N, C-alpha and C positions, 0 to 999 in steps of 0.2 A: 330552386329560387322562386320567389314570388313572380307570378305572371307579369310580363312586361318589363321587369327590371333587367337592366344590362350592366354587367361589370366588365370594365376594360382596363387594361394596363398599357399605358403609352410606352413607346420606345424612348429610351433615355440615352443621351450622349454624355459620357463622363470622361473628363481628362484631369490633368493636374490642377486646373482652376476650379473645378466643381462639376455641376450637372446642368444639362440643358434639355428641356423637353417641351412638347406642345400640349397645351391643355384643351385646345379646341380648334378644329378646322371645319369650315362650313360644309365641305363635301362629305364629311364623315357622319353627319347626323341629318336626318330629314326633318329638321325643326328650324323655326325662326326664333332665335333667342332675343328677348326684350332687354334684359339687364342682368347685371351681376351683383352679388352681395358677398361680403366677407364678414365672418365673425371670428373674434379672438376670445379665447377662454383659458382659464388656468386649471391646474390639476384638480380633479374631483368635481368639476362643473358638469352637470347633465343638462343638455338642451333638447327640448322636444318631449314628446313625439307629436309633431305637427304635420299637417298637410292640407290639401284642398282638392276639389274635384275638377279643376280645369288646367292646372299648370304641370308642365314637365320640369324637372330639375336635374341638371348635371352637376354632381358634387365631387369634391376631392379635398383631401387634407394637404395643404401646402407646406405646413410646418408642424412638427410634433407627431403625436399618435393619439388615436381615439378608437373607442369601441362604438361601432356604427350599427344602428338598428333600423330595420324597415318593418312596417306593419301594414298589411293589406286591409284597407278600410272600405273596399268596394263590395257591397252586399251581393252583387251578381257574379263575383269572381270565384273560381274554383279554390283559390288560396285565401279566401276571406278569413280574417282574424288570424292568419298565420303570420309569424314573425321570423325574420332572418337576421343574423348578425355577421359582421366581418370587421377586421381591423383595417382602418385606413391610416396611412402614415406617409411621411415624407421619404421613406425608403422604397416602398413598392409603388407609390403614386397611383394606386388604383383609383379609377373614376367610376361612379355609379350613376346611371341614368334612371331616374325615378318617374314612373308615369303618374298621371292624375289619379287621386284616390288612394295613393300609398303614402303613409306617413313615415317620417324619419326623425330620428333623434340620435344624439351621441353623448358619450361620456369621455371626458378628457383623461388620458392615461399618462401623458407626459407633463412636464412642469407647466407648459403652455402649448397652445396650438392655434393654427390659423386654418379656418375652414372656408372653402370657396363654393358658392352656389351660382350656377348660371341658369336663369329662369326663361321659360318659353310659355306664353299664354296668349289667348285672344282677349281683346277688350281691356278693361281696367285691371290693375294689379290686385290679386286676391289677398288683401291685407287681413289682419287678425279677425275682423268680423266675418270674413268669408272662409276662414280656415277652421279645421277641426283640431282638437287637442285630445290625445289619448293619454290618460294618466300613466306616468312612467312605470308604476308598479301595479297596474290593473291586473287583478287576479284571474280574470277570464282569459286575457292574452298570455300572461305568465312569462314575460321577458326575463331571461336569466342575466341580469346585469351583474358585473363584477364588483358591486358595492351595495351596501344596505343604507348608506347615509350620504347621498350625493348633495352637492350644492345646487339648489333649485331656485328658479324665479317664482314669483307669486303665481303666475299663470300655470307653471308646471307642477306646483304643489297640489 
C-alpha cells in the first residue's frame, strides 16, 4: 500500500432490521477532524483524482459500490507516482485514511453511490485553488480503470 494510507474495516452489527456500525470514534484516530462532506453519483461517474498537501481524509462508501484509486503525489515518498485501487462498498464498509499529498478518485460501479469524506487540516479549508488534480488517464501513472469512457466533470477532463 502507499506509504501512510490505512485501510480499516469496522465491526458491523446485523440483525433482522439491518446493519449498524461506527464510522468514526475520536480515540481511534490521532487527528482532529474539521468537517465532513458527502458526494452522490450515478453509475459511470468518475470523480477525481484530487488531493492537497495539508489534509487528511477518512473516506468510505455509505451506499453502493465504487472502484477507489489512490495516487501518491509526494515527490519525497518511496511510493511517489504509485497507484493502488480497491473496491469500496456498502457490504464491506472499508474505510481508508488518506494522508496529505495522496490523491484519490473513484468510479461508480453501482446504479448510484453515496461517498463520505471526513476532513482534518490546519488553517483554512484547502479548496480547489489549493488542490492538485491528476488526470484520470495520465499515461505516466497508468491507472487501470475498469472503463474507457467515464462521465467526467470539466475539471477531471
